[in-house]
N, C-alpha and C positions, 0 to 999 in steps of 0.2 A: 268722590271717586276712590280716594285712598282708603276711606273707611269701608267701602264696599269690597275692595280687594282684600283688606284685612279680614273681613267677615267671611269671605269665600275661602281664604286660606285656613282659617280656624275650622270651618266646616269640613274641608278636605282632610285636615289633620285628625279631627275627631272621627271621621268616617274611616280613616286609615287605621286608627287605634282599635276601633270596633272590629274591623276586618281582621287585624292582627290577633286580637283576643279570641275571635271566633275560630281562627285557624289554629291557634295554640291549643284551645280546648279540644278541637277535633284530633289533633296530632297526639296529645298526651292522654286521651281517654282510652286508647288501645292498651291492652294488658301485655303486649308483647315484651316490653322492656322489663316488666316484673318477672315474666317467665324466664327471660334470658338471664336476668340477674340471679334468680334462684338456681338456675342451671350452673352458673359460675360458682355459686357456693357449693353445690353438689360436687363439682369437679375438684374443688379444694378439699372437701371432706374425703373424697376418694384418694387424692394425692397424699394427704396427711395421714391416711390409714387410721381413721377413727373407728372404733368398734361399733357394732349396731346400737347398743344402748347409748353410747356417747353421741353418736350421729343423731339419734332421735332427739336428744336434748338440744343440740345445735339447731336443728330444724325448728323446734318448737319455740324457743325464745325468739329466733329470727322472724318466724312467720307471725307470731303474736305481735311483734313490733310492726310488721308490715300491715297487718289488719288494723291495728290501733291507729296507724297513720292514715290509712285509706278509708276507714269506715265512714268518715264524714261525708263522703260522696253520696251515700244513701242514708237518709235521715232515719230510716227504720232500723238501722244497725246500731246496736249499743255496745258499750265497752265490755270486754271479757272480764273486767274487774268486778262486774256485777255477778259473775258466775264462779270465778276462781277466787275463793275467799282470802287467800294470802297475797293476792296481787295488789300492789299499791295503787293509789290514785296517780294518774298520769297527767302530764301537762296537756292543756287543751288550747285550741286556737283562740285567738282574740275575736270576740264578737264583732261583727260588722266589717271584718277584714277579709280580703280575698286570699285564698291559698290554692296551691296545686296539691291536693291531697294524694293524687297519684304519685307525685314526686316525694311527698312526705313519707308515704308508705314504703316506696322502693328504697329510698336512701336509708331510712330507719332500719329496714330489714338487713341491708348490707352492712351497716355499721355495727349492728349487734352481732351479725355473723362474723365479721372481722375480729371482734373481740374474743370469739369462742374458738377460733381455729389457730393454726400455726403460721401458715403461709399468708401473712397479712398483705404482702405486696400484690399478690394476685387479686385479692378482693379490692384493694385500693385502686387497681387499674379499672375494675368494673365500676367502682364508685365514680372515678373521674369520667368514665364513659357516660354514665347516667347523668352526671351534672352537665356534660357537654350536650347530651341529647335534649335536656330541658331548656338549656340556654339557647340552643339553636331552634327551638320550637316556636319562637316568637313570643315567649312568655315575658311580660313586663318585668323589669329589674326588681321592683319592689315586691312583687309576688314571689319571684325566685328567692330573694333574700329572706323573706318572711317564712317561706316553706322550708328553706334550708335550716333556719334556726330552730323551727319546730321539730324537724326531723332529728337534729342533734340532741335536743333536750329530751325527746321521747326515747331515743336510743340509749341515752345515759341512764334514764330511769329504769328501762328494761334490764340493762346490764347490771345495775345495782341490785335489782330484784333477783337476777340470776345468781348473784354471788352469795345468796342466803339459803341455797337449796341443799347444802351439805356436800356439793360436788368437790370443793377444795379439800374438805376434811377427809373425804374418801380417797384422795390421792395418796394419803399416807397410811391407809388402812393395811392391816397384815395381808400378806399373800395367802392364796389357798394352800392348805397343808394336806399333803397326800396321806390318806388313812390306810391302815392295814386291812380294814374290812373289805373283802373281795367284792362286795356289792357296790362300792363307791367308785366315783369317777377317778380315772387315772389319765395323765397326759397321753396323747396319741401321736403317732407318726404323721409327717416326717419331722416336724419341729419339736415335738414333745414340749409344747409351750405351757407356761403356767395358766391356771384358770383365770379367765378374763372377768374382771369386775365382780369379785365375790361379795362386795359390800354395796352393790347397786340398790339393794332394797332399802338402803338408808337415804337415798335421794328422795327429796320431797315430791310427792305426786302433784299433779295439776288439778285433777278433779276427784280422783279416788280419795277416800278418807284414810286409807293406809295401803301399804304394799300388799298386805294379806287380804284385802277386801274380797278378791275373787280367787281365793285359794282353791285349786282344782281337786278333784278326787285323787286319792293317793295312787302312785304307780303300782304296777304289778310287782309283788314280792320277788326278790331275786332268788333264783334257784336254777343253777346250771348243772347240778348233779343228777337231777331226775329228767330224763328226756321226755317224760310225759307232763312235766310241769308247764304251766301257762307261760312263764318267762322264757323257758327254753324254746317253746313253740314260737313265741314272738321273735326271738333271735333267729330262728330258722326261717321265719317269714322274710326278715331282712336279707338273710343270706341268699335265699332263692330268688328274691326280687331282683337283686343285682345280677346274680348268676344267669338268670333266664330273662332278663329285661329286654323288651322290644326296642327297636330304634326310636319309636315314638316316645316311649318312657324315658329313654336316655336324653332325648331332646328336651322333654319337660324338666327333667332333673337339672340339666345344665342351664336352661333358661332361668330357672328360679334359684340357682346356686347362691348368688348374692353374697359371696365370700369376700370381704374387703381385703383379705390378705392370704392368698393362696401361695404356699411355698412349693416351688418347683425344684426338684433335686436331679442333678446330672453328675454322677460320680461324687466328688467331694465338693461340688459347687452348688450353692443354693441361690435362687433369685425369686422375687415375689411377683405375682400377678395381682394387680389392684382392680377391684370392681366396686360397684355400688352395693350398699348394704340392703337388707330387706326393707328398711324404712325408706331408703333412697329410691328403691324401685317403686314403692307406693306413692312417693312424692311425684315421681315421673308420671305414674298413672293418673294422679290427680290433675297434673298439668295437661295431659292428653284429653281428659274429660272436660276440663275448663275450656280448652280451645274448641272442642267439638260443640259444646253447649253455647259457645260465643259469650262467655262470661266477661263482664267488664272488670275493671281493676278492683272495685269493692267486693264483688262476688268472688273473684279469683283469690284475693288475699284471705277472705273468710274461709273458702274451701281449704286452702293450704293450712291455715291456722287450726281448723277443726281436725283435719286428718293428722297433723303433726302432734297435737295434744293427745289424740287417740293412740298414736304410735308410742309417745313418751310414756304414758301410763301403762300401756301394754308391756313394754320392756321392763318397767319397774315390777309389775305383777309377775311376769315370767321369770325374771332373775331371782325374785324372792323365792319362788318354788324351786328353781334349779339348784340353789345352794342349800335348800332345806332337805329335799329328797335325795340330792346328790347321786343320781343314777348313773351307772357305768354305761359307756357307749357300746353300740353293737360291735364295732371294730375290735374292741378289746376282748370281749367274751367269745366272739366268733374265732378269732385267731388262737385263743387259748383252748377252747373246747370243741370246735367244729372243724376248722380248716386254717392252718397256720399261714397258708399262702393267699387267703382271700383278702381282697382290698375293696373298700367302698368305691363307688363310681365318683362320688364327690369327696373332697378332703374333709375329714372330720374336724369341725371347729373346736377350739380349745375351751370348752366349758361343759358342765354336766348336761345330761341328755334330756331330762324331763322338766318342763314341757318343751315342745318345739318352739323356738323363738320365732321362726318364720310363720308358723301356724297361729301363734298368739297375735303377732303384729298384723298379719294378713286378715285374721278374723276381725280385729278391731277396725282396721281400715275399710274392710268391705261393708261393714254396717254404716260407718260414717259416710262413705262415698255413695252408698245407696240412698241414704237420707238426703244428701246434697243433690244428686243427679237423677234419682228415681230408679225404680225396678226395671230390669231388662234393658239397661242402658248398655248397648253394645259398643265395643271399642277395639281398636287394634293397638297392641302394645309393642312399641319399637324400642323399649328401654335398653335392650341388650344388643341392639344392632351395632353400636359403637364398640362392643366387645366381641364382635365377630359372630354373633348368633342371629338367627332369623327372627322376624317379628311373629307374634302369635295373636290370634283374634279370640275375643270372648263375648259371650251373649250377655253377660252381666258381671257385676263385681263379685257376686257369690260364685259364679262359674270360675272366676279367677282365683278366689280363695280355695276352692276345692282343688284346683290344679296346683297352686302354690304349696298347699299343705301335703298333698300326696307325693309331691316331688321329693320330700325328705325320705320317704320309704324307697322310692326309685333310686335315690342317690346313695342309699345304704347308711344313712347317718342317724336315723330315728326309728324306734319301734312304733307300732301303730297307736298305742294308748297316748303317747306324747303328741301325736298328730291330732287324733280325735279330740282329746281333752284340751289340747292347746287351742283348737278352733273354738270350742265352747267357751274357754276362758277369755279368748280375745273378743268374741262377739259380746260377751257380758260387759267387758270394758267399753267396747264401742257403743253399746246401748246406753251406758251411763253417760258417755260423752255427749251423745245426741240429746238425752234427757236434760242434762244440766246446761248445755250451751245453747240449746234452741229455745230456752224460756224467754 
């Protein structure tokens, strides 16, 4: 009788464990905690006021870590190290051992992100929350511990890799020097800030063979002395676009502003308004698409990683051109030659005009997201709602890039060649990302 009771107790315990494991898998397979964690990283990027190029770097290393941790959920997914030639071999799970790869990916992403930002306490709170989520999911202790260790070692490897991309060296690079040539970029009001990241083309690309791989067609030659010159006409196009802009055009310009550090001046007092960068906006769009498509954690981390890499290389490509052509902003020439009282709708960002960073980044992201989610994937973008703006709906990602790029004309901060050629440049980057990473 005692043996029978003992046997029944063991069966009940085993069945309980199976139920517990089944429930834990059901709870942790949802991608919500990864989306939430990446949003926490975005919030810190906004708070810490990282420039668009730097933000793209943070997203990329973080999401590569997320993908490399979660990819084992789907046996068809391979390491990005097979496609990114300078990426080192990464730690792998022990064969025959059970892991929560959803947990590995989420924790690894956050730990890499924590290393790349300033407000570490904020990310640590999210890390603690994620640990608590998985502990309370019913996950067995040995799986939790094993997954935690793998996430730590994976994050450490990605962090070490990130330290070799010349970022630290460029922190001590010379600042931009203002030139006497009237065609070259000059700091703009209200802050008259130094040119941001003049050495960003020295950052190691992820997939491109060099920063100059997709060098665009040259900008229109500067000529504000002749009112019949093409450059003068392009300046007038910007001037009239702002002066005669419709309410719809103003809404579009503000929706895609994505200025991480807008200075607001009242008398002698200045304060900053912080918002997401262009890259952050497309990271949000990727999340919106993942949720609509009901992607699991592996699919979600893959999407974020692919888009992030496309954004990072797009900014390297764009910044290479910005400080090569060094084109003066519309605000400067319009105030000097056309109308001293004219002001752009959007605040002019502190770096040269050509090509448009948002156009290049959006061009790249639109190609990658179209590859991931398909043509004519409609979505409603609520990325700017938290900043007081209405959501906007799009028929496709290419519809979104068309609006994002033309917003720079409506906002008065770019000439049309920077917009058109920027989109071409970005789509070329995005096509390379898809070609290399989808193999």
